[in-house]
All heavy atoms as an XYZ file, in Angstrom:
692
protein
N       0.836     -1.151      0.012
C      -0.041     -0.041      0.051
C       0.863      1.254     -0.039
O       1.889      1.235      0.740
C      -0.952     -0.005      1.299
C      -1.789      1.228      1.387
S      -2.750      1.293      2.822
C      -3.909      0.025      2.498
N       0.475      2.249     -0.728
C       1.219      3.467     -0.792
C       1.332      4.084      0.579
O       0.271      4.184      1.333
C       0.474      4.486     -1.809
C       1.085      5.759     -1.861
O       2.125      6.024     -1.445
O       0.371      6.602     -2.553
N       2.514      4.528      1.009
C       2.685      5.037      2.286
C       1.848      6.336      2.579
O       1.374      6.458      3.635
C       4.145      5.368      2.526
N       1.745      7.217      1.635
C       0.875      8.423      1.796
C      -0.572      8.009      1.985
O      -1.308      8.625      2.835
C       1.112      9.346      0.641
C       2.401     10.068      0.536
C       2.495     10.942      1.774
O       2.858     10.574      2.892
N       2.443     12.285      1.531
N      -1.015      7.095      1.276
C      -2.408      6.661      1.332
C      -2.661      6.020      2.676
O      -3.698      6.344      3.453
C      -2.819      5.622      0.357
C      -4.238      4.982      0.296
C      -5.294      6.122      0.249
C      -4.416      4.008     -0.698
N      -1.737      5.115      3.198
C      -1.885      4.547      4.473
C      -1.768      5.586      5.645
O      -2.661      5.536      6.527
C      -0.774      3.535      4.795
C      -0.841      2.753      6.019
C       0.188      1.736      6.148
C       0.010      1.011      7.536
N       0.989     -0.001      7.765
N      -1.001      6.621      5.445
C      -0.834      7.723      6.457
C      -2.242      8.396      6.530
O      -2.708      8.701      7.637
C       0.208      8.666      6.140
C       0.334      9.823      7.085
C       1.639     10.695      6.722
C       1.091     12.016      6.332
N       2.238     12.968      5.967
N      -2.811      8.731      5.427
C      -4.128      9.375      5.298
C      -5.185      8.520      5.974
O      -6.054      9.026      6.674
N      -5.124      7.200      5.726
C      -6.197      6.366      6.244
C      -6.069      6.247      7.885
O      -7.015      6.354      8.558
C      -6.137      4.921      5.668
C      -6.543      4.981      4.249
C      -6.907      3.839      6.487
C      -6.265      3.714      3.442
N      -4.785      6.172      8.305
C      -4.569      6.065      9.704
C      -4.997      7.316     10.415
O      -5.729      7.341     11.409
C      -3.102      5.733     10.096
C      -2.789      5.834     11.550
C      -2.733      4.337      9.520
N      -4.722      8.516      9.878
C      -5.134      9.771     10.445
C      -6.649      9.872     10.503
O      -7.134     10.215     11.513
C      -4.662     10.921      9.585
C      -3.145     11.278      9.743
C      -2.699     12.388      8.871
O      -3.410     12.989      8.112
O      -1.475     12.733      9.029
N      -7.380      9.434      9.513
C      -8.801      9.414      9.509
C      -9.367      8.515     10.539
O     -10.372      8.695     11.298
C      -9.410      9.255      8.187
C     -10.918      9.063      8.203
C      -9.109     10.434      7.205
N      -8.729      7.315     10.629
C      -9.177      6.280     11.666
C      -9.015      6.856     13.049
O      -9.894      6.660     13.944
C      -8.288      4.991     11.587
S      -8.754      4.026     10.173
N      -7.900      7.630     13.341
C      -7.806      8.245     14.635
C      -8.899      9.299     14.947
O      -9.462      9.389     15.966
C      -6.369      8.911     14.733
C      -6.264      9.821     15.915
C      -5.278      7.727     14.846
N      -9.151     10.019     13.867
C     -10.262     11.145     14.067
C     -11.598     10.433     14.226
O     -12.377     10.955     15.119
C     -10.259     11.966     12.731
C      -9.087     12.947     12.594
C      -9.148     13.572     11.114
C      -9.069     13.964     13.701
N     -11.915      9.356     13.534
C     -13.146      8.668     13.739
C     -13.148      8.064     15.214
O     -14.245      8.145     15.826
C     -13.309      7.546     12.656
C     -14.485      6.637     13.038
C     -13.535      8.194     11.329
N     -12.050      7.460     15.738
C     -12.062      7.047     17.005
C     -12.517      8.187     18.008
O     -13.132      7.963     19.022
C     -10.765      6.430     17.392
N     -12.012      9.384     17.720
C     -12.258     10.498     18.580
C     -13.753     11.044     18.459
O     -14.062     11.840     19.388
C     -11.215     11.589     18.366
C      -9.774     11.234     18.814
C      -8.734     12.284     18.392
C      -9.752     10.936     20.323
N     -14.312     10.777     17.412
C     -15.724     11.092     17.260
C     -16.588     10.465     18.312
O     -17.572     10.973     18.855
C     -16.351     10.668     15.898
C     -16.019     11.621     14.861
C     -16.650     11.155     13.542
O     -16.717     10.005     13.119
N     -17.415     12.170     12.901
N     -16.212      9.202     18.717
C     -16.947      8.491     19.720
C     -16.946      9.137     21.147
O     -17.935      9.207     21.790
C     -16.508      7.033     19.772
C     -16.623      6.163     18.531
C     -18.019      5.973     18.217
O     -18.908      5.672     19.103
O     -18.413      6.124     16.972
N     -15.696      9.518     21.472
C     -15.435     10.127     22.788
C     -14.031     10.651     22.802
O     -13.161     10.225     22.040
C     -15.625      9.111     23.903
C     -14.585      7.964     23.871
C     -14.865      7.007     24.917
N     -13.913      5.856     24.937
C     -13.879      4.874     24.130
N     -14.873      4.715     23.247
N     -12.993      3.910     24.202
N     -13.782     11.652     23.703
C     -12.392     12.135     23.942
C     -11.658     10.966     24.486
O     -12.201     10.057     25.180
C     -12.436     13.184     25.025
C     -13.088     14.458     24.598
O     -13.602     14.558     23.418
O     -13.262     15.423     25.331
N     -10.313     10.838     24.124
C      -9.589      9.699     24.461
C      -8.115     10.034     24.589
O      -7.651     11.080     24.289
C      -9.752      8.601     23.456
O      -9.364      7.324     23.864
N      -7.309      9.039     25.182
C      -5.933      9.220     25.320
C      -5.161      8.185     24.488
O      -5.843      7.288     23.939
C      -5.566      9.045     26.776
C      -6.032      7.718     27.387
C      -5.264      6.690     27.551
C      -7.393      7.643     27.921
C      -5.737      5.516     28.101
C      -7.859      6.421     28.429
C      -6.991      5.369     28.525
O      -7.417      4.126     29.066
N      -3.834      8.354     24.386
C      -3.178      7.534     23.410
C      -3.351      6.086     23.479
O      -3.669      5.398     22.470
N      -3.200      5.364     24.532
C      -3.311      3.965     24.748
C      -4.740      3.516     24.342
O      -4.854      2.519     23.579
C      -2.992      3.510     26.112
C      -3.068      2.003     26.209
C      -2.079      1.167     25.711
C      -4.063      1.380     27.007
C      -2.127     -0.259     25.854
C      -4.151      0.039     27.118
C      -3.174     -0.782     26.553
O      -3.295     -2.145     26.679
N      -5.717      4.235     24.677
C      -7.065      3.816     24.263
C      -7.308      4.000     22.819
O      -8.064      3.194     22.222
C      -8.108      4.645     25.094
C      -9.558      4.200     24.809
C      -9.831      2.795     25.231
O      -9.580      2.351     26.383
N     -10.341      2.073     24.408
N      -6.798      5.093     22.225
C      -6.806      5.273     20.798
C      -6.250      4.084     20.012
O      -6.801      3.600     19.092
C      -6.209      6.601     20.285
C      -6.981      7.774     20.930
C      -6.201      6.669     18.886
C      -6.295      9.088     20.868
N      -5.108      3.631     20.483
C      -4.448      2.549     19.861
C      -5.304      1.262     19.904
O      -5.503      0.596     18.952
C      -3.097      2.200     20.580
C      -2.036      3.298     20.114
C      -2.586      0.826     20.087
C      -0.761      3.252     20.916
N      -5.954      1.009     21.055
C      -6.856     -0.152     21.251
C      -8.013      0.017     20.312
O      -8.520     -1.030     19.761
C      -7.337     -0.228     22.698
C      -6.247     -0.895     23.571
C      -6.628     -0.888     25.081
C      -7.945     -1.399     25.392
N      -8.256     -1.471     26.811
N      -8.576      1.260     20.159
C      -9.711      1.460     19.352
C      -9.441      1.325     17.849
O     -10.296      0.782     17.052
C     -10.397      2.884     19.560
C     -10.947      2.993     20.970
O     -11.236      1.953     21.705
O     -11.190      4.129     21.401
N      -8.219      1.658     17.408
C      -7.965      1.752     15.985
C      -7.293      0.427     15.576
O      -7.540      0.013     14.379
C      -6.977      2.972     15.696
C      -6.450      2.955     14.338
C      -7.717      4.217     15.911
N      -6.614     -0.246     16.389
C      -5.878     -1.510     15.995
C      -6.742     -2.539     15.298
O      -6.233     -3.314     14.404
C      -5.133     -2.093     17.195
O      -4.065     -1.206     17.592
N      -8.000     -2.785     15.671
C      -8.747     -3.788     14.921
C      -8.924     -3.393     13.366
O      -9.214     -4.355     12.575
C     -10.095     -3.857     15.619
C      -9.875     -3.306     16.932
C      -8.771     -2.281     16.807
N      -8.790     -2.194     13.022
C      -9.002     -1.710     11.726
C      -7.736     -1.654     10.991
O      -7.583     -2.075      9.786
C      -9.774     -0.319     11.699
C     -11.138     -0.480     12.339
C      -9.897      0.251     10.354
C     -11.606      0.757     13.033
N      -6.685     -1.006     11.650
C      -5.390     -0.718     11.056
C      -4.376     -0.862     12.138
O      -4.563     -0.376     13.250
C      -5.374      0.501     10.207
C      -5.454      1.662     11.084
C      -3.946      0.655      9.438
N      -3.244     -1.628     11.806
C      -2.226     -1.693     12.857
C      -1.573     -0.469     13.129
O      -1.190      0.324     12.210
C      -1.154     -2.726     12.318
C      -0.175     -3.101     13.386
C       0.725     -4.258     12.859
O       0.427     -5.028     12.013
O       1.968     -4.163     13.331
N      -1.425     -0.111     14.461
C      -0.881      1.237     14.847
C      -0.101      0.955     16.131
O      -0.488      0.163     17.043
C      -1.924      2.263     14.950
C      -1.268      3.616     15.141
C      -2.922      1.972     16.008
C      -2.290      4.761     15.057
N       1.029      1.641     16.346
C       1.812      1.523     17.480
C       1.864      2.995     17.988
O       1.536      3.932     17.473
C       3.213      1.025     17.107
O       3.920      1.930     16.340
N       2.486      3.010     19.285
C       2.735      4.343     19.900
C       3.672      5.195     18.960
O       3.373      6.344     18.927
C       3.377      4.171     21.304
C       2.386      3.698     22.370
C       3.054      3.583     23.699
O       3.876      4.480     24.021
O       2.773      2.590     24.419
N       4.662      4.676     18.496
C       5.591      5.384     17.734
C       4.955      5.967     16.426
O       5.543      6.845     15.789
C       6.858      4.551     17.343
O       6.444      3.406     16.531
N       3.827      5.387     15.965
C       3.114      5.889     14.785
C       2.107      6.884     15.285
O       1.899      7.943     14.714
C       2.407      4.701     14.066
O       3.395      3.786     13.674
C       1.625      5.200     12.941
N       1.317      6.537     16.472
C       0.236      7.284     16.872
C       0.658      8.776     17.297
O       0.060      9.730     16.802
C      -0.556      6.678     17.972
C      -1.665      7.486     18.640
C      -2.771      7.657     17.548
C      -2.182      6.837     19.809
N       1.641      8.824     18.143
C       1.899     10.222     18.725
C       2.391     11.280     17.633
O       1.968     12.386     17.702
C       2.864     10.067     19.769
C       2.169      9.509     21.059
C       2.359      8.212     21.500
C       1.185     10.230     21.865
C       1.614      7.660     22.500
C       0.459      9.699     22.827
C       0.706      8.347     23.127
O      -0.009      7.842     24.290
N       3.158     10.876     16.689
C       3.478     11.909     15.556
C       2.179     12.346     14.863
O       2.014     13.518     14.428
C       4.447     11.171     14.684
C       5.081     10.234     15.531
C       4.055      9.772     16.555
N       1.210     11.323     14.674
C      -0.045     11.678     13.937
C      -0.750     12.616     14.791
O      -1.355     13.583     14.329
C      -0.780     10.353     13.702
C      -0.169      9.556     12.547
C      -2.281     10.659     13.343
C      -0.642      8.097     12.418
N      -0.916     12.349     16.128
C      -1.616     13.281     17.026
C      -1.007     14.658     16.953
O      -1.773     15.658     16.970
C      -1.738     12.712     18.461
C      -2.693     11.548     18.581
C      -2.443     10.803     19.942
C      -4.082     11.849     18.354
N       0.302     14.713     16.974
C       0.941     16.081     16.911
C       0.543     16.769     15.586
O       0.300     17.952     15.662
C       2.382     15.911     17.092
C       2.866     15.633     18.583
C       4.381     15.599     18.668
C       4.892     15.144     19.934
N       5.173     16.205     20.814
N       0.700     16.102     14.529
C       0.268     16.648     13.242
C      -1.203     17.115     13.206
O      -1.508     18.263     12.752
C       0.538     15.681     12.036
C       1.883     15.660     11.544
C       1.956     14.930     10.208
N       1.279     13.683     10.083
C       1.955     12.506     10.458
N       3.136     12.460     10.782
N       1.300     11.360     10.283
N      -2.113     16.224     13.751
C      -3.507     16.655     13.734
C      -3.670     17.899     14.606
O      -4.543     18.752     14.336
C      -4.341     15.483     14.189
C      -4.382     14.240     13.243
C      -5.065     13.057     13.919
C      -5.082     14.645     11.905
N      -2.989     17.887     15.728
C      -3.101     19.127     16.700
C      -2.617     20.383     16.038
O      -3.209     21.382     16.030
C      -2.404     18.802     17.974
C      -2.618     19.877     19.006
C      -2.026     19.600     20.311
O      -1.145     18.660     20.433
O      -2.378     20.273     21.354
N      -1.396     20.257     15.365
C      -0.893     21.409     14.754
C      -1.794     21.871     13.599
O      -1.841     23.074     13.295
C       0.477     20.965     14.170
N      -2.514     20.993     12.924
C      -3.383     21.306     11.800
C      -4.847     21.819     12.397
O      -5.738     22.143     11.634
C      -3.624     20.170     10.941
N      -4.933     21.708     13.725
C      -6.227     22.187     14.314
C      -7.354     21.212     14.156
O      -8.472     21.484     14.344
N      -7.035     19.918     13.903
C      -8.124     18.912     13.769
C      -8.420     18.177     15.134
O      -9.410     17.625     15.313
C      -7.685     17.888     12.728
C      -7.632     18.451     11.350
S      -7.335     17.136     10.193
C      -6.271     18.103      9.055
N      -7.421     18.320     16.006
C      -7.691     17.849     17.468
C      -7.174     18.804     18.399
O      -6.315     19.630     18.057
C      -7.116     16.419     17.756
C      -7.557     15.345     16.757
C      -5.527     16.561     17.704
N      -7.673     18.815     19.690
C      -7.130     19.636     20.707
C      -6.906     18.739     21.925
O      -7.432     17.646     22.002
C      -8.138     20.756     21.037
C      -9.504     20.278     21.583
S     -10.531     21.822     21.797
C     -11.819     20.967     22.695
N      -5.982     19.211     22.788
C      -5.698     18.271     23.951
C      -6.240     19.035     25.187
O      -6.354     20.241     25.169
C      -4.170     18.141     24.100
O      -3.606     19.398     24.197
C      -3.604     17.436     22.852
N      -6.510     18.127     26.156
C      -6.896     18.660     27.438
C      -6.417     17.644     28.485
O      -6.711     16.497     28.476
C      -8.453     18.832     27.546
S      -9.375     17.504     26.886
N      -5.612     18.185     29.442
C      -5.090     17.230     30.492
C      -6.249     16.957     31.521
O      -7.131     17.856     31.861
C      -4.035     18.019     31.145
C      -4.308     19.473     30.885
C      -5.052     19.471     29.592
N      -6.303     15.717     31.973
C      -7.227     15.274     32.972
C      -6.525     14.422     33.979
O      -5.640     13.733     33.609
C      -8.407     14.482     32.331
C      -9.309     15.281     31.391
C     -10.531     14.419     30.954
N     -11.107     15.148     29.848
C     -11.925     14.574     29.118
N     -12.259     13.228     29.201
N     -12.500     15.149     28.064
N      -6.938     14.513     35.216
C      -6.307     13.691     36.197
C      -7.011     12.269     36.167
O      -8.143     12.095     36.070
C      -6.620     14.253     37.596
C      -5.747     13.651     38.726
C      -5.822     14.301     39.995
O      -5.824     15.648     40.004
O      -5.762     13.638     41.035
N      -6.041     11.254     36.252
C      -6.495      9.883     36.302
C      -5.580      9.148     37.281
O      -4.382      9.130     37.071
C      -6.433      9.292     34.935
C      -6.799      7.770     34.921
N      -8.055      7.382     34.981
C      -5.975      6.717     34.849
C      -8.182      6.056     34.914
N      -6.876      5.620     34.856
N      -6.219      8.642     38.394
C      -5.397      7.988     39.430
C      -4.227      8.840     39.964
O      -3.084      8.333     40.048
C      -4.901      6.681     38.899
C      -5.989      5.604     38.738
O      -7.023      5.738     39.307
N      -5.720      4.649     37.798
N      -4.518     10.100     40.119
C      -3.517     11.007     40.703
C      -2.441     11.513     39.684
O      -1.560     12.185     40.052
N      -2.607     11.074     38.433
C      -1.620     11.569     37.355
C      -2.354     12.344     36.303
O      -3.534     12.013     36.056
C      -0.871     10.471     36.837
C      -0.044      9.724     37.865
C       0.803      8.494     37.144
N       1.698      9.033     36.263
C       2.157      8.389     35.139
N       1.821      7.113     34.958
N       3.073      8.959     34.379
N      -1.697     13.263     35.741
C      -2.340     13.925     34.550
C      -2.212     13.054     33.331
O      -1.127     12.439     32.977
C      -1.683     15.243     34.274
C      -2.090     16.406     35.247
C      -1.465     17.695     34.826
C      -3.560     16.566     35.242
N      -3.374     12.914     32.583
C      -3.259     12.245     31.318
C      -3.751     13.090     30.300
O      -4.725     13.883     30.442
C      -4.178     10.981     31.501
C      -4.360     10.202     30.283
C      -5.324      9.060     30.423
N      -4.802      7.845     31.143
C      -5.399      6.832     31.570
N      -6.651      6.734     31.402
N      -4.732      5.846     32.101
N      -3.138     13.082     29.121
C      -3.500     13.969     28.060
C      -4.621     13.334     27.166
O      -4.382     12.268     26.609
C      -2.285     14.259     27.104
C      -2.559     15.135     25.927
C      -1.412     15.488     25.190
N      -0.569     16.397     26.020
C       0.403     17.152     25.528
N       0.699     17.048     24.222
N       1.036     17.952     26.311
N      -5.768     13.914     27.194
C      -6.871     13.479     26.276
C      -6.965     14.423     25.063
O      -6.565     15.535     25.137
C      -8.149     13.648     27.173
C      -8.484     12.472     28.013
C      -7.804     12.288     29.265
C      -9.418     11.508     27.670
C      -8.018     11.312     30.111
C      -9.617     10.422     28.584
C      -8.994     10.391     29.725
O      -9.253      9.286     30.542
N      -7.412     13.714     23.991
C      -7.489     14.325     22.680
C      -8.972     14.419     22.395
O      -9.761     13.455     22.641
C      -6.780     13.517     21.632
C      -5.272     13.561     21.883
C      -4.717     12.567     22.710
C      -4.383     14.506     21.363
C      -3.306     12.521     22.991
C      -3.077     14.426     21.530
C      -2.556     13.476     22.435
O      -1.192     13.380     22.663
N      -9.410     15.512     21.821
C     -10.832     15.681     21.318
C     -10.772     16.221     19.852
O      -9.963     17.033     19.494
C     -11.533     16.645     22.242
N     -11.682     15.744     19.091
C     -11.804     16.207     17.721
C     -12.490     17.536     17.661
O     -13.248     17.878     18.499
C     -12.620     15.143     16.844
C     -12.488     15.445     15.398
C     -14.045     15.109     17.438
C     -12.961     14.300     14.498
N     -12.000     18.285     16.701
C     -12.566     19.691     16.526
C     -13.393     19.744     15.287
O     -13.498     18.698     14.493
C     -11.335     20.656     16.287
O     -10.682     20.434     15.110
C     -10.425     20.829     17.483
N     -13.980     20.763     14.875
C     -14.834     20.946     13.760
C     -13.983     20.674     12.656
O     -14.443     20.019     11.567
C     -15.564     22.270     13.695
C     -16.372     22.529     12.467
C     -16.878     23.947     12.484
N     -17.603     24.115     13.675
C     -18.806     24.576     13.862
N     -19.492     24.872     12.773
N     -19.327     24.846     14.990
N     -12.837     21.202     12.549
C     -11.887     20.979     11.377
C     -11.650     19.496     11.148
O     -11.526     19.095     10.019
C     -10.584     21.706     11.502
C      -9.765     21.863     10.403
C      -8.672     22.826     10.557
C      -7.842     23.039      9.301
N      -6.744     23.921      9.493
N     -11.525     18.749     12.288
C     -11.326     17.243     12.233
C     -12.531     16.574     11.690
O     -12.447     15.639     10.771
N     -13.736     17.036     12.098
C     -14.917     16.478     11.527
C     -15.012     16.700      9.968
O     -15.410     15.916      9.215
C     -16.148     17.105     12.241
C     -16.273     16.856     13.690
C     -16.824     15.553     14.008
O     -17.231     14.851     13.075
O     -16.983     15.224     15.245
N     -14.572     17.916      9.618
C     -14.546     18.249      8.156
C     -13.659     17.352      7.383
O     -13.871     16.978      6.189
C     -14.233     19.756      7.990
C     -15.333     20.646      8.485
C     -14.881     22.204      8.467
O     -13.759     22.391      8.235
O     -15.786     22.933      8.862
N     -12.506     17.060      7.917
C     -11.462     16.205      7.308
C     -12.013     14.772      7.145
O     -11.846     14.158      6.025
C     -10.267     16.136      8.209
C      -9.256     15.099      7.640
C      -8.677     15.531      6.393
N      -7.639     14.542      5.982
C      -7.855     13.657      5.000
N      -8.956     13.637      4.196
N      -6.906     12.820      4.691
N     -12.841     14.274      8.110
C     -13.479     13.000      7.863
C     -14.463     13.034      6.735
O     -14.494     12.133      5.826
C     -14.202     12.578      9.100
C     -13.223     12.261     10.264
C     -15.049     11.307      8.900
C     -13.845     12.070     11.693
N     -15.292     14.072      6.708
C     -16.238     14.245      5.663
C     -15.595     14.275      4.261
O     -16.048     13.771      3.237
C     -17.119     15.443      5.909
N     -14.472     15.140      4.229
C     -13.760     15.283      2.988
C     -13.187     13.855      2.523
O     -13.253     13.549      1.373
C     -12.640     16.206      3.243
C     -11.642     16.380      2.135
C     -10.556     17.352      2.542
O     -10.762     18.455      2.898
O      -9.290     16.812      2.472
N     -12.595     13.084      3.499
C     -12.037     11.870      3.141
C     -13.151     10.903      2.612
O     -12.858     10.171      1.636
C     -11.411     11.231      4.413
C     -10.781      9.866      4.176
C      -9.561      9.766      3.600
C     -11.525      8.705      4.449
C      -8.980      8.509      3.394
C     -10.931      7.383      4.259
C      -9.658      7.350      3.721
N     -14.251     10.870      3.165
C     -15.429     10.033      2.761
C     -16.005     10.370      1.458
O     -16.455      9.514      0.667
C     -16.533     10.044      3.767
C     -16.202      9.390      5.098
C     -17.326      9.525      6.159
C     -15.776      7.896      5.027
N     -15.824     11.603      0.994
C     -16.246     12.039     -0.317
C     -15.261     11.573     -1.511
O     -15.503     11.151     -2.417
C     -16.461     13.493     -0.493
C     -17.697     13.998      0.206
C     -17.825     15.441      0.063
O     -17.070     16.154     -0.597
N     -18.942     16.009      0.653
């Protein structure tokens, strides 16, 4: 599979996973892995790109006494999914 096409598909899969609910890295990997294989070393650069592009935003939340970074899809991310589906 073309690397650029795979990158685009993985990005959209991450965005779709975030449509369901705000989530954190490990949970996103669990949600996306049945569809396309993804690792931490793949996910976090994608999340950084999506955040830089304004498609996701982050919000820290406390979980068991530690801060965990949650990701939420933005309107621009929703538009990217719609664009991909067309």
